[in-house]
DRENNUBA-418598 format. One line per field, with one value per residue: residue number from 1; residue in three letters; chain; x, y, z of N, C-alpha, C, CB in turn. Coordinates in nm, 2 decimals, decimal comma. Glycine has a CB too. Example, Ala and Ser with C-alpha at 12.3 -4.5 7.8 and 13.67 -1.06 7.14 Angstrom:
n <- c(1 2)
res <- c(ALA SER)
chain <- c(A A)
nX <- c(1,32 1,28)
nY <- c(-0,57 -0,22)
nZ <- c(0,78 0,71)
caX <- c(1,23 1,37)
caY <- c(-0,45 -0,11)
caZ <- c(0,78 0,71)
cX <- c(1,32 1,29)
cY <- c(-0,33 0,00)
cZ <- c(0,78 0,79)
cbX <- c(1,13 1,41)
cbY <- c(-0,45 -0,06)
cbZ <- c(0,90 0,57)
This chain:
n <- c(1 2 3 4 5 6 7 8 9 10 11 12 13 14 15 16 17 18 19 20 21 22 23 24 25 26 27 28 29 30 31 32 33 34 35 36 37 38 39 40 41 42 43 44 45 46 47 48 49 50 51 52 53 54 55 56 57 58 59 60 61 62 63 64 65 66 67 68 69 70 71 72 73 74 75 76 77 78 79 80 81 82 83 84 85 86 87 88 89 90 91 92 93 94 95 96 97 98 99 100 101 102 103 104 105 106 107 108 109 110 111 112 113 114 115 116 117 118 119 120 121 122 123 124 125 126 127 128 129 130 131 132 133 134 135 136 137 138 139 140 141 142 143 144 145 146 147 148 149 150 151 152 153 154 155 156 157 158 159 160 161 162 163 164 165 166 167 168 169 170 171 172 173 174 175 176 177 178 179 180 181 182 183 184 185 186 187 188 189 190 191 192 193 194 195 196 197 198 199 200 201 202 203 204 205 206 207 208 209 210 211 212 213 214 215 216 217 218 219 220 221 222 223 224 225 226 227)
res <- c(MET LEU ASP SER ALA THR LYS SER SER GLY GLN GLY GLY VAL VAL LEU LEU HIS ALA ILE ALA ARG THR SER ARG SER LEU ASP LYS MET GLN ARG ALA LEU ASP THR ALA GLY PHE ALA THR LEU ASN LEU GLY TYR SER SER ARG ARG LYS PRO LEU ASP ALA LEU ALA THR ASP ILE HIS PRO ALA ILE ALA ARG PHE ALA ASP GLY PHE ASP GLY PRO ILE HIS PHE VAL ALA HIS SER MET GLY GLY LEU LEU THR ARG VAL TYR LEU ALA THR HIS PRO LEU GLN ARG LEU GLY ARG VAL VAL MET LEU GLY THR PRO ASN GLY GLY SER GLU VAL ALA ASP ARG LEU LYS ASN PHE ARG LEU TYR ARG ALA TYR PHE GLY PRO ALA GLY GLN GLN LEU THR THR VAL ARG ASP HIS ALA THR GLU ARG LEU LEU PRO ALA VAL ASP TYR PRO VAL GLY ILE ILE ALA GLY ASN ARG SER ILE ASP PRO ILE SER SER ALA LEU LEU PRO LYS PRO HIS ASP GLY LYS VAL ALA VAL ALA ASN THR ARG LEU ALA GLY MET ALA ASP HIS ILE VAL VAL GLY ALA ALA HIS PRO TRP LEU LEU ARG HIS GLY PRO ALA ILE GLU GLN THR ILE ALA PHE LEU ARG ASP GLY ARG PHE ARG HIS THR THR GLY TRP)
chain <- c(A A A A A A A A A A A A A A A A A A A A A A A A A A A A A A A A A A A A A A A A A A A A A A A A A A A A A A A A A A A A A A A A A A A A A A A A A A A A A A A A A A A A A A A A A A A A A A A A A A A A A A A A A A A A A A A A A A A A A A A A A A A A A A A A A A A A A A A A A A A A A A A A A A A A A A A A A A A A A A A A A A A A A A A A A A A A A A A A A A A A A A A A A A A A A A A A A A A A A A A A A A A A A A A A A A A A A A A A A A A A A A A A A A A)
nX <- c(11,38 11,38 11,27 11,28 11,24 11,29 11,27 11,41 11,52 11,81 12,02 12,14 12,18 12,15 12,24 12,11 12,22 12,14 12,23 12,39 12,13 11,93 11,65 11,57 11,38 11,48 11,62 11,45 11,41 11,61 11,64 11,39 11,49 11,71 11,55 11,38 11,59 11,67 11,78 11,79 11,66 11,72 11,62 11,77 11,69 11,86 11,98 12,11 12,19 12,23 12,41 12,75 12,97 13,07 12,87 12,65 12,71 12,68 12,42 12,29 12,34 12,17 11,95 12,10 12,22 11,98 11,84 12,06 11,99 11,81 11,86 12,06 12,34 12,55 12,63 12,58 12,65 12,54 12,56 12,51 12,69 12,75 12,65 12,85 13,08 12,98 12,95 13,19 13,28 13,12 13,20 13,41 13,40 13,20 13,26 13,19 13,14 13,01 13,08 12,98 13,00 13,03 12,92 12,98 12,78 12,91 13,06 13,23 13,52 13,73 13,67 13,52 13,57 13,36 13,22 13,49 13,49 13,25 13,22 13,26 13,07 12,79 12,53 12,52 12,65 12,48 12,24 12,35 12,52 12,72 12,83 12,85 13,07 13,26 13,31 13,56 13,83 14,01 14,08 14,03 14,23 14,08 13,88 14,00 14,11 13,88 13,79 13,96 14,20 14,02 13,95 13,81 13,59 13,48 13,32 13,32 13,11 13,09 12,97 12,96 12,79 12,65 12,43 12,42 12,54 12,68 12,78 12,96 13,13 13,33 13,43 13,71 13,74 13,64 13,33 13,04 12,90 12,89 13,10 13,39 13,53 13,81 13,81 13,64 13,74 13,94 14,18 14,27 14,01 13,82 13,70 13,64 13,38 13,29 12,98 12,74 12,58 12,43 12,56 12,29 12,13 12,22 12,18 11,93 11,98 11,94 12,18 12,33 12,20 12,19 12,50 12,56 12,39 12,57 12,81 12,75 12,66 12,93 13,13 13,27 13,24 13,09 13,28 13,18 13,08 12,88 12,76)
nY <- c(3,38 3,02 2,72 2,42 2,23 1,92 1,78 1,50 1,23 1,09 1,03 1,30 1,60 1,73 1,94 2,10 2,19 2,40 2,37 2,65 2,88 2,68 2,53 2,46 2,29 2,10 1,91 1,80 1,48 1,36 1,50 1,36 1,10 1,11 1,20 0,97 0,75 0,85 1,14 1,45 1,74 2,00 2,17 2,42 2,66 2,95 3,30 3,25 3,35 3,58 3,72 3,72 3,46 3,48 3,64 3,53 3,31 3,44 3,51 3,27 3,15 3,25 3,04 2,78 2,83 2,82 2,60 2,42 2,43 2,33 2,05 1,77 1,61 1,56 1,79 1,74 1,83 1,83 1,89 2,02 2,07 2,43 2,44 2,30 2,44 2,69 2,55 2,54 2,78 2,84 2,71 2,81 3,08 3,03 2,83 2,53 2,34 2,13 2,00 1,78 1,55 1,61 1,59 1,63 1,65 1,64 1,90 2,11 2,17 2,24 2,41 2,49 2,42 2,49 2,75 2,88 2,95 3,07 3,31 3,59 3,62 3,86 3,77 3,54 3,65 3,78 3,58 3,42 3,59 3,74 3,49 3,28 3,41 3,30 3,02 2,94 2,80 2,92 3,12 3,44 3,62 3,71 3,52 3,30 3,28 3,28 2,99 2,78 2,51 2,19 2,09 1,88 1,60 1,51 1,40 1,29 1,26 1,21 1,24 1,09 1,11 1,25 1,51 1,73 1,81 2,02 2,18 1,97 1,95 2,14 2,04 1,84 1,47 1,21 1,35 1,52 1,68 1,91 1,97 1,85 1,55 1,56 1,78 1,76 1,64 1,68 1,83 1,66 1,52 1,27 1,07 0,94 0,89 0,76 0,83 0,67 0,89 1,24 1,56 1,78 1,51 1,39 1,47 1,34 1,05 0,72 0,55 0,75 0,89 0,69 0,64 0,92 0,88 0,65 0,76 0,96 0,82 0,67 0,75 0,69 0,55 0,30 0,11 -0,03 -0,27 -0,13 0,10)
nZ <- c(15,87 15,83 16,05 16,18 16,49 16,69 17,00 17,16 17,35 17,43 17,21 17,19 17,05 16,70 16,45 16,16 15,84 15,56 15,20 15,01 14,85 14,88 15,11 15,48 15,42 15,23 15,36 15,53 15,51 15,57 15,87 15,97 15,97 16,12 16,39 16,42 16,45 16,70 16,81 16,92 16,68 16,52 16,24 16,05 15,90 15,68 15,58 15,31 15,07 15,12 15,27 15,39 15,51 15,80 15,87 15,82 16,02 16,29 16,25 16,26 16,54 16,76 16,78 16,79 17,04 17,20 17,13 17,22 17,50 17,57 17,62 17,77 17,70 17,39 17,11 16,77 16,45 16,10 15,82 15,43 15,17 15,11 15,38 15,52 15,53 15,64 15,90 16,00 16,03 16,20 16,46 16,48 16,58 16,74 17,02 17,12 17,45 17,44 17,21 16,98 16,67 16,39 16,03 15,70 15,39 15,07 15,08 14,98 15,07 14,99 14,79 14,52 14,10 13,98 14,07 14,08 13,79 13,73 13,91 13,86 13,68 13,63 13,69 13,85 14,10 14,15 14,25 14,38 14,59 14,85 14,98 14,78 14,63 14,83 14,75 14,60 14,49 14,50 14,77 14,93 15,18 15,43 15,45 15,45 15,69 15,83 15,85 16,01 16,10 16,15 16,50 16,57 16,54 16,24 15,99 15,60 15,38 15,03 14,69 14,36 14,14 13,86 13,76 13,59 13,30 13,22 13,42 13,48 13,30 13,36 13,59 13,79 13,73 13,99 14,07 14,21 14,02 14,13 14,28 14,31 14,44 14,52 14,67 14,84 15,08 15,38 15,58 15,88 15,92 16,03 15,88 15,56 15,29 14,95 14,77 14,58 14,44 14,30 14,37 14,46 14,60 14,75 15,00 15,02 14,98 15,03 15,13 15,22 15,42 15,62 15,68 15,77 16,00 16,10 16,16 16,33 16,57 16,62 16,53 16,28 15,95 15,78 15,60 15,33 15,09 14,72 14,82)
caX <- c(11,44 11,25 11,34 11,18 11,32 11,24 11,33 11,38 11,66 11,91 12,16 12,20 12,11 12,18 12,18 12,09 12,21 12,15 12,37 12,36 12,00 11,86 11,59 11,60 11,29 11,57 11,67 11,34 11,40 11,73 11,58 11,29 11,56 11,78 11,46 11,38 11,68 11,68 11,86 11,72 11,70 11,73 11,66 11,78 11,71 11,92 11,97 12,25 12,22 12,23 12,55 12,92 12,98 13,10 12,76 12,57 12,76 12,63 12,25 12,21 12,38 12,08 11,85 12,17 12,21 11,82 11,84 12,14 11,98 11,71 11,87 12,18 12,45 12,68 12,55 12,65 12,63 12,52 12,55 12,52 12,72 12,81 12,61 12,96 13,15 12,94 12,97 13,32 13,30 13,04 13,25 13,55 13,36 13,13 13,31 13,07 13,19 12,94 13,03 12,97 13,06 13,03 12,93 12,93 12,76 12,88 13,10 13,37 13,63 13,83 13,62 13,45 13,59 13,24 13,24 13,59 13,46 13,12 13,22 13,28 12,93 12,69 12,42 12,57 12,71 12,35 12,20 12,43 12,50 12,87 12,86 12,90 13,22 13,31 13,31 13,61 13,95 14,17 14,03 14,13 14,33 14,00 13,81 14,11 14,10 13,72 13,84 14,07 14,19 13,93 14,00 13,69 13,59 13,45 13,31 13,28 13,04 13,10 12,93 13,05 12,73 12,62 12,30 12,45 12,64 12,78 12,91 13,02 13,28 13,45 13,53 13,78 13,66 13,53 13,28 12,91 12,81 12,93 13,22 13,52 13,54 13,89 13,79 13,51 13,86 14,00 14,28 14,24 13,90 13,83 13,67 13,58 13,37 13,21 12,85 12,68 12,47 12,47 12,51 12,15 12,02 12,36 12,10 11,79 12,03 11,95 12,30 12,45 12,19 12,25 12,64 12,56 12,38 12,66 12,89 12,71 12,68 13,04 13,27 13,32 13,16 13,10 13,32 13,13 13,07 12,76 12,69)
caY <- c(3,24 2,88 2,60 2,34 2,15 1,80 1,76 1,38 1,21 0,95 1,03 1,41 1,69 1,74 2,06 2,06 2,33 2,35 2,45 2,79 2,87 2,58 2,59 2,37 2,17 2,00 1,83 1,70 1,34 1,36 1,52 1,25 0,96 1,15 1,17 0,80 0,73 0,92 1,25 1,56 1,79 2,14 2,19 2,52 2,75 3,10 3,37 3,20 3,39 3,75 3,75 3,63 3,29 3,52 3,70 3,38 3,21 3,52 3,52 3,09 3,14 3,23 2,97 2,66 2,81 2,82 2,47 2,33 2,44 2,24 1,91 1,74 1,56 1,60 1,86 1,74 1,90 1,77 1,97 1,96 2,18 2,54 2,42 2,22 2,56 2,73 2,50 2,56 2,92 2,85 2,64 2,83 3,16 3,01 2,73 2,44 2,25 2,01 1,93 1,63 1,54 1,70 1,55 1,72 1,63 1,72 2,04 2,21 2,25 2,28 2,49 2,47 2,52 2,58 2,85 2,94 2,99 3,21 3,43 3,71 3,70 3,93 3,70 3,43 3,71 3,84 3,52 3,39 3,67 3,75 3,34 3,27 3,43 3,25 2,94 2,95 2,71 3,00 3,22 3,54 3,60 3,69 3,40 3,16 3,30 3,19 2,85 2,69 2,37 2,18 2,02 1,79 1,49 1,53 1,28 1,36 1,20 1,27 1,17 1,07 1,10 1,41 1,51 1,88 1,78 2,17 2,20 1,86 1,98 2,20 1,98 1,72 1,36 1,22 1,44 1,51 1,78 2,04 1,94 1,73 1,43 1,58 1,90 1,76 1,64 1,84 1,80 1,66 1,47 1,17 0,94 1,00 0,78 0,83 0,74 0,70 1,02 1,33 1,66 1,78 1,44 1,35 1,44 1,24 0,94 0,62 0,51 0,86 0,88 0,59 0,67 1,00 0,83 0,56 0,85 1,04 0,71 0,55 0,83 0,62 0,51 0,15 0,08 -0,19 -0,19 -0,14 0,24)
caZ <- c(15,89 15,88 16,09 16,27 16,63 16,78 17,12 17,20 17,45 17,43 17,14 17,19 16,96 16,59 16,42 16,04 15,80 15,41 15,09 14,92 14,78 14,93 15,23 15,55 15,39 15,16 15,48 15,58 15,49 15,66 15,98 15,99 16,00 16,28 16,46 16,45 16,53 16,86 16,82 16,89 16,56 16,49 16,09 16,10 15,77 15,70 15,44 15,26 14,92 15,15 15,32 15,39 15,60 15,88 15,92 15,87 16,17 16,38 16,23 16,36 16,69 16,90 16,74 16,82 17,20 17,26 17,14 17,27 17,62 17,57 17,65 17,78 17,58 17,24 17,01 16,66 16,30 16,00 15,69 15,30 15,06 15,20 15,52 15,61 15,54 15,76 16,03 16,01 16,08 16,29 16,53 16,52 16,63 16,86 17,05 17,20 17,52 17,43 17,07 16,96 16,56 16,23 15,91 15,58 15,24 14,94 15,14 14,91 15,16 14,86 14,72 14,34 14,02 13,92 14,12 14,02 13,65 13,72 14,02 13,81 13,59 13,70 13,72 13,96 14,19 14,23 14,25 14,53 14,66 14,89 15,03 14,66 14,64 14,93 14,73 14,52 14,50 14,57 14,88 14,98 15,35 15,52 15,44 15,46 15,82 15,92 15,80 16,04 16,12 16,27 16,62 16,58 16,44 16,10 15,86 15,51 15,28 14,88 14,56 14,23 14,02 13,80 13,69 13,55 13,22 13,19 13,54 13,50 13,21 13,46 13,72 13,75 13,79 13,98 14,12 14,21 13,91 14,19 14,38 14,28 14,52 14,58 14,69 14,96 15,18 15,50 15,68 16,03 15,91 16,11 15,78 15,41 15,23 14,84 14,72 14,41 14,44 14,25 14,45 14,51 14,62 14,90 15,17 15,04 14,98 15,17 15,22 15,25 15,56 15,69 15,69 15,84 16,17 16,15 16,22 16,46 16,65 16,64 16,47 16,13 15,84 15,74 15,46 15,26 14,91 14,74 14,81)
cX <- c(11,34 11,31 11,27 11,28 11,23 11,32 11,31 11,52 11,76 12,06 12,23 12,11 12,21 12,11 12,21 12,15 12,23 12,24 12,25 12,21 11,92 11,76 11,60 11,47 11,40 11,63 11,57 11,36 11,53 11,69 11,49 11,38 11,65 11,66 11,43 11,49 11,76 11,75 11,74 11,76 11,63 11,73 11,68 11,79 11,79 11,93 12,09 12,27 12,26 12,36 12,65 12,90 12,98 12,94 12,64 12,55 12,67 12,50 12,22 12,27 12,25 12,02 11,99 12,15 12,12 11,82 11,92 12,09 11,88 11,74 12,04 12,28 12,49 12,55 12,64 12,56 12,62 12,46 12,55 12,57 12,80 12,78 12,76 13,04 13,10 12,91 13,12 13,36 13,22 13,13 13,37 13,50 13,28 13,17 13,20 13,14 13,16 12,92 13,06 13,10 13,03 12,99 12,90 12,91 12,80 12,98 13,25 13,44 13,72 13,82 13,58 13,52 13,46 13,21 13,39 13,54 13,33 13,14 13,23 13,15 12,83 12,53 12,43 12,62 12,56 12,25 12,24 12,51 12,69 12,88 12,89 12,99 13,30 13,40 13,42 13,70 14,05 14,07 14,10 14,20 14,18 13,86 13,85 14,08 13,96 13,72 13,95 14,04 14,10 14,00 13,85 13,67 13,48 13,46 13,30 13,18 13,03 13,02 13,01 12,98 12,72 12,51 12,31 12,56 12,72 12,84 13,00 13,16 13,38 13,51 13,61 13,75 13,75 13,45 13,12 12,85 12,83 13,03 13,28 13,52 13,68 13,92 13,73 13,63 13,87 14,10 14,20 14,11 13,96 13,79 13,62 13,52 13,28 13,09 12,80 12,56 12,54 12,45 12,36 12,08 12,10 12,23 12,01 11,84 12,03 12,08 12,41 12,36 12,19 12,38 12,62 12,53 12,49 12,78 12,89 12,74 12,83 13,14 13,36 13,22 13,18 13,12 13,29 13,11 12,95 12,68 12,66)
cY <- c(3,16 2,81 2,52 2,25 2,07 1,80 1,60 1,33 1,09 0,95 1,18 1,48 1,70 1,87 2,06 2,20 2,28 2,41 2,58 2,76 2,77 2,62 2,45 2,30 2,09 1,92 1,77 1,56 1,29 1,40 1,43 1,11 1,00 1,10 0,98 0,72 0,76 1,02 1,36 1,67 1,89 2,17 2,32 2,63 2,88 3,12 3,33 3,24 3,57 3,80 3,66 3,51 3,39 3,56 3,59 3,30 3,30 3,52 3,38 3,10 3,13 3,13 2,82 2,71 2,78 2,61 2,36 2,36 2,35 2,05 1,86 1,62 1,62 1,68 1,85 1,83 1,80 1,85 1,95 2,10 2,30 2,53 2,40 2,34 2,65 2,69 2,49 2,68 2,92 2,82 2,69 3,01 3,15 2,87 2,68 2,35 2,13 1,97 1,81 1,59 1,60 1,59 1,63 1,60 1,69 1,90 2,04 2,28 2,27 2,39 2,42 2,51 2,55 2,73 2,96 3,01 3,14 3,30 3,52 3,76 3,76 3,87 3,58 3,53 3,78 3,73 3,44 3,47 3,67 3,60 3,28 3,28 3,34 3,10 2,89 2,86 2,80 3,10 3,34 3,54 3,58 3,58 3,26 3,15 3,23 3,04 2,78 2,56 2,32 2,11 1,93 1,72 1,52 1,45 1,37 1,25 1,30 1,20 1,18 1,04 1,23 1,39 1,68 1,83 1,94 2,19 2,11 1,88 2,08 2,17 1,85 1,59 1,26 1,33 1,39 1,59 1,90 2,07 1,84 1,65 1,45 1,69 1,88 1,74 1,74 1,78 1,80 1,57 1,36 1,03 1,05 0,89 0,86 0,72 0,78 0,79 1,15 1,46 1,69 1,67 1,34 1,34 1,39 1,11 0,83 0,61 0,66 0,88 0,81 0,59 0,80 0,97 0,69 0,63 0,95 0,96 0,66 0,64 0,72 0,56 0,38 0,16 -0,06 -0,14 -0,20 -0,02 0,29)
cZ <- c(15,91 15,93 16,18 16,37 16,66 16,90 17,15 17,31 17,42 17,36 17,13 17,06 16,86 16,50 16,26 15,99 15,66 15,32 15,09 14,85 14,79 15,06 15,33 15,51 15,26 15,26 15,54 15,64 15,57 15,86 16,04 16,05 16,13 16,40 16,50 16,53 16,70 16,90 16,84 16,79 16,55 16,31 16,06 15,92 15,81 15,56 15,37 15,14 14,98 15,21 15,34 15,51 15,74 15,95 15,93 16,00 16,30 16,39 16,33 16,51 16,77 16,89 16,79 16,97 17,26 17,27 17,19 17,46 17,63 17,55 17,70 17,70 17,47 17,17 16,87 16,53 16,17 15,88 15,52 15,23 15,15 15,32 15,58 15,64 15,65 15,92 16,09 16,07 16,20 16,41 16,57 16,56 16,72 16,94 17,12 17,27 17,54 17,32 17,05 16,81 16,46 16,13 15,79 15,47 15,14 14,98 15,02 14,99 15,08 14,81 14,57 14,21 13,94 13,96 14,07 13,86 13,68 13,83 13,97 13,74 13,66 13,77 13,83 14,10 14,22 14,30 14,40 14,62 14,76 14,95 14,90 14,60 14,70 14,90 14,63 14,58 14,57 14,65 14,93 15,13 15,45 15,55 15,47 15,68 15,91 15,86 15,86 16,06 16,22 16,37 16,67 16,51 16,37 16,02 15,75 15,39 15,13 14,79 14,43 14,12 13,98 13,71 13,58 13,42 13,17 13,31 13,51 13,43 13,25 13,57 13,69 13,81 13,93 14,07 14,12 14,12 14,00 14,26 14,35 14,42 14,60 14,69 14,84 15,08 15,27 15,57 15,82 16,03 15,97 15,98 15,67 15,35 15,12 14,84 14,59 14,42 14,36 14,40 14,55 14,57 14,74 15,00 15,14 15,03 15,07 15,22 15,26 15,40 15,67 15,75 15,80 16,01 16,21 16,24 16,31 16,55 16,71 16,57 16,36 16,09 15,83 15,61 15,44 15,12 14,85 14,76 14,67)
cbX <- c(11,54 11,17 11,46 11,06 11,36 11,26 11,26 11,35 11,61 11,83 12,14 12,36 12,07 12,17 12,24 11,94 12,32 12,03 12,43 12,49 12,00 11,95 11,42 11,65 11,09 11,68 11,74 11,27 11,40 11,83 11,54 11,21 11,66 11,80 11,35 11,39 11,72 11,74 11,97 11,71 11,67 11,87 11,58 11,91 11,57 12,06 11,97 12,26 12,05 12,10 12,56 13,09 13,16 13,21 12,73 12,62 12,99 12,68 12,17 12,29 12,47 11,99 11,77 12,34 12,23 11,67 11,84 12,32 11,98 11,62 11,82 12,18 12,42 12,76 12,52 12,67 12,77 12,44 12,65 12,39 12,55 12,78 12,50 13,06 13,14 12,87 12,91 13,39 13,25 12,93 13,26 13,70 13,34 12,98 13,44 12,96 13,19 12,84 13,08 12,76 13,07 13,20 12,85 13,06 12,66 12,65 13,13 13,33 13,68 13,81 13,72 13,31 13,70 13,11 13,23 13,69 13,39 12,95 13,30 13,39 12,83 12,66 12,36 12,73 12,86 12,26 12,22 12,52 12,34 12,90 12,74 12,86 13,27 13,19 13,21 13,64 14,00 14,31 14,01 14,05 14,46 13,99 13,77 14,35 14,10 13,52 13,87 14,14 14,32 13,82 14,06 13,59 13,58 13,51 13,17 13,41 12,90 13,26 12,79 13,14 12,60 12,75 12,14 12,52 12,59 12,70 12,87 12,94 13,25 13,43 13,43 13,90 13,63 13,49 13,33 12,87 12,63 12,85 13,20 13,70 13,53 13,95 13,70 13,36 13,98 13,87 14,42 14,21 13,84 13,72 13,53 13,69 13,32 13,31 12,73 12,63 12,42 12,39 12,51 12,08 11,96 12,53 12,06 11,66 12,12 11,92 12,40 12,47 12,14 12,26 12,72 12,47 12,20 12,70 12,92 12,56 12,62 13,01 13,39 13,44 13,18 12,97 13,47 12,98 13,15 12,74 12,77)
cbY <- c(3,22 2,80 2,62 2,24 2,24 1,66 1,85 1,29 1,18 0,82 0,97 1,39 1,82 1,63 2,17 2,00 2,45 2,35 2,35 2,81 2,88 2,48 2,66 2,41 2,23 2,07 1,91 1,67 1,29 1,49 1,63 1,21 0,90 1,36 1,26 0,73 0,76 0,85 1,28 1,61 1,73 2,20 2,13 2,51 2,78 3,12 3,54 3,06 3,36 3,79 3,80 3,76 3,15 3,59 3,83 3,29 3,23 3,62 3,50 2,87 3,29 3,33 3,00 2,64 2,91 2,91 2,46 2,36 2,57 2,31 1,83 1,74 1,47 1,42 2,02 1,58 2,01 1,68 2,03 1,89 2,24 2,67 2,29 2,09 2,62 2,75 2,36 2,55 3,03 2,78 2,53 2,79 3,21 3,02 2,73 2,36 2,27 2,00 1,99 1,58 1,46 1,78 1,45 1,86 1,63 1,72 2,05 2,31 2,19 2,21 2,61 2,56 2,50 2,51 2,80 2,83 2,82 3,15 3,44 3,70 3,60 4,02 3,66 3,33 3,80 3,94 3,49 3,29 3,61 3,89 3,25 3,29 3,54 3,24 2,93 3,06 2,66 3,11 3,14 3,68 3,79 3,79 3,38 3,23 3,44 3,29 2,86 2,72 2,32 2,12 2,14 1,83 1,35 1,61 1,16 1,43 1,17 1,28 1,21 0,96 1,04 1,48 1,51 2,00 1,68 2,31 2,17 1,75 2,03 2,30 1,93 1,74 1,26 1,10 1,57 1,53 1,74 2,07 1,92 1,81 1,28 1,57 1,96 1,60 1,64 1,90 1,90 1,84 1,46 1,20 0,80 1,08 0,66 0,84 0,75 0,55 1,07 1,33 1,72 1,82 1,36 1,55 1,55 1,27 0,96 0,46 0,36 1,04 0,91 0,50 0,71 1,07 0,77 0,48 0,90 1,09 0,61 0,37 0,87 0,50 0,57 0,05 0,11 -0,28 -0,25 -0,22 0,35)
cbZ <- c(16,00 15,79 16,15 16,16 16,78 16,71 17,22 17,07 17,63 17,35 17,00 17,18 17,03 16,55 16,51 16,00 15,87 15,34 14,86 14,78 14,67 14,96 15,19 15,70 15,33 15,07 15,58 15,48 15,33 15,57 15,96 15,85 15,86 16,31 16,39 16,31 16,46 16,95 16,69 17,00 16,45 16,57 16,01 16,22 15,70 15,79 15,45 15,27 14,77 15,26 15,43 15,46 15,58 15,85 15,84 15,79 16,20 16,37 16,02 16,26 16,75 16,94 16,56 16,76 17,27 17,09 17,07 17,22 17,67 17,45 17,50 17,91 17,51 17,11 17,05 16,64 16,26 16,03 15,70 15,23 14,98 15,16 15,54 15,52 15,43 15,72 16,02 15,90 15,97 16,27 16,49 16,36 16,58 16,83 17,10 17,10 17,60 17,48 16,97 16,91 16,54 16,18 15,91 15,52 15,21 14,92 15,36 14,81 15,29 14,76 14,71 14,33 13,95 13,94 14,26 14,01 13,57 13,74 14,12 13,73 13,49 13,59 13,59 13,89 14,14 14,12 14,13 14,50 14,75 15,01 15,12 14,61 14,69 15,02 14,72 14,47 14,35 14,43 14,99 14,96 15,42 15,52 15,32 15,38 15,83 15,85 15,67 16,14 16,14 16,25 16,74 16,60 16,49 16,06 15,86 15,46 15,34 14,82 14,53 14,24 14,02 13,72 13,84 13,70 13,09 13,16 13,69 13,47 13,06 13,50 13,86 13,76 13,64 13,98 14,05 14,33 13,87 14,27 14,50 14,26 14,43 14,51 14,58 14,94 15,13 15,65 15,66 16,10 15,79 16,25 15,83 15,30 15,33 14,67 14,82 14,33 14,63 14,10 14,36 14,42 14,48 14,97 15,27 14,93 14,96 15,13 15,13 15,12 15,59 15,62 15,52 15,78 16,21 16,03 16,16 16,48 16,58 16,57 16,63 16,12 15,73 15,76 15,43 15,32 14,77 14,83 14,88)
């Protein structure tokens, strides 16, 4: 597990969780922006292709607990794609007394039709592992139990651009090339916004980063035109 952490004061701390088949380095730009904004950060790597979501939540707990012990103030989460589902599972199984706000970028809260089509292919199963089977739009009862209703403030950023014509053909519009905008939504969410970015670039997209910081600070996005 690779991760990088900074300790700062003022805004509280942010745990960053990357997508499946990505690494913590994918969130480096987001982490730098959060550091500059005055947050302490933990950019946490995890074995996304090797274990199911519940086991991954167990794996990341010690690092998050150590991080939280290092400062006062709220503990926020910023997560890309499957990292948002992992955040939900983690918070359901490891409640935090000082939990702040959660921002999800391109998270398939309602699953992805791409995973529906590919889940039974041997190459997909081998590459994306157990968690890849939990990204479908129809989930088994065990996975559903891992993802209860949220009782904390969640802001969701969705993209509406695509760079993948093959997966785009499998998705209802609008979408980001991996996840339909409709499937990013979550019952009980505090706010939702759509930006002009494809799924892989949401976490590096300047406006998405600005919106992330706005939600962490204020509990809402800045709903203006031109994103």
